[in-house]
N, C-alpha and C positions, 0 to 999 in steps of 0.2 A: 564850247570846251574842246580843247585839243586832245588828240589821241594820247599824247604823253601825260597830260593832266588826268585823263580818265584812267590810264593804266596805273599811275601813282596812287590814285584814290582807291582803285580796286585792290592793289597790293596792300595798302594800309588797312582796308576793310578785312582782307583775308587774314592779316596778322592779328587784328583785333578779334576776329572770330575764333582763331586758333587759341588765343590766350583765354578767351571767354570759355571755350570748351574745356581747357585744362583746369580752370578755376571751378567749373561745374563738376568735373570728375573728382576733384579734391573734396568739394563740398558734399557731393553724394557719397563719396568714400567714407567720410566722417559719419554719415548716417547709415553705413553698413552695406551700401550698394557696391557691386564690383562690375567693372566694364566688360561687356561682351564684344562690342563693336563701336567704332567711331567713324563718322562720316560715311555711312552706308548709302549707296545710291549714286545719284549724279546731280548735276546742276539743277536747281529749282526744286527737286523732289528728294533732297537728301535728308536722311535721319542723322541728326547731329551725334547723338549718343544712344546706345542700347545698353542698359544696365540690368543687373539681376540682384535681388535680395530675397532669400528664401524661395518661396514659390511664385514670386512676382517678377515679371519682366516688364520694364518700363522703356518706352520709346520716347526719348527726351529731346525736345526742341530747346535750344539755348539761344536766348536773345539778350544782347548787350546794347544798351542805349545810354545816352547822356543823362537820362532821368528814369527812375524806376517806372513811372507812369507810362512813359513812351515804350518801354520794353513790354509792359503788360498788354498793350494793344497791338503789338507787332505781329502776332500770329493771325493772319487773314484766313477767311474760309478757303480761298484758293490754295494757300500754302498747306492748310490742313488736308485738303483733298490730295495734293501731290504727295505729301508725306504718307498718307494712308496707303497709296499705291505702293510706295517703297516698303511699308510694313508688310503688306501682302507678299511682296517679292522676298523679303527676308524670311518670313514664315515658311514660304515654299522651299527655301534652301535649308531651313532649320525646323523640320516638322516636329522634333522633340519638344519644341517650345509651346506647342498647342496644348500640352498638359498643364501649363502654368496659367496663372492669372495675368492677363495682358492689359497694359495701361498706357495711355498717352499722357506723359508728364511734360512739364516745362521748368526750366531754371531761368530766372530773370536776373540780370546783373546791371548795376549802374555804379558809377564811381562813388566811393566813400559810403557805400551801403552794403550790408550783408546780402549775400545771394538769397534769392527767394525761390524755394522749390515748391511747385504747385503740383501735387499728385492728381492724376485724373483730370487734367485741365480740359480735356475734350473727350467725347464719347468715341469709341472705336466702332465703326460700322462693319465689323468683320463677320 
């Protein structure tokens, strides 16, 4: 694959990811969550969304795939480990959040399907 084809695919993937995150924000907003941060961290270990509802703060991984089943299996143990490092970093910068219930959630998206929000999709080892 040429460098140009790779950069085109990466650009398309980035646009798809941004669109998926906005859909997830809208979906979670309908459920009463308000966004605190978006795309916190860096490449590989980024937290897609950080949202709050009442006394709960959720660190949300957003996965968009061609089919909902593909999205459901897209969070690997390695991805979870990297995101957990970013959660610790965010909590260090926002110590007030430690007084809240902390959760790792996910929103899965696929074409022509309603988004699927899964609260507490993984245990936080904090």
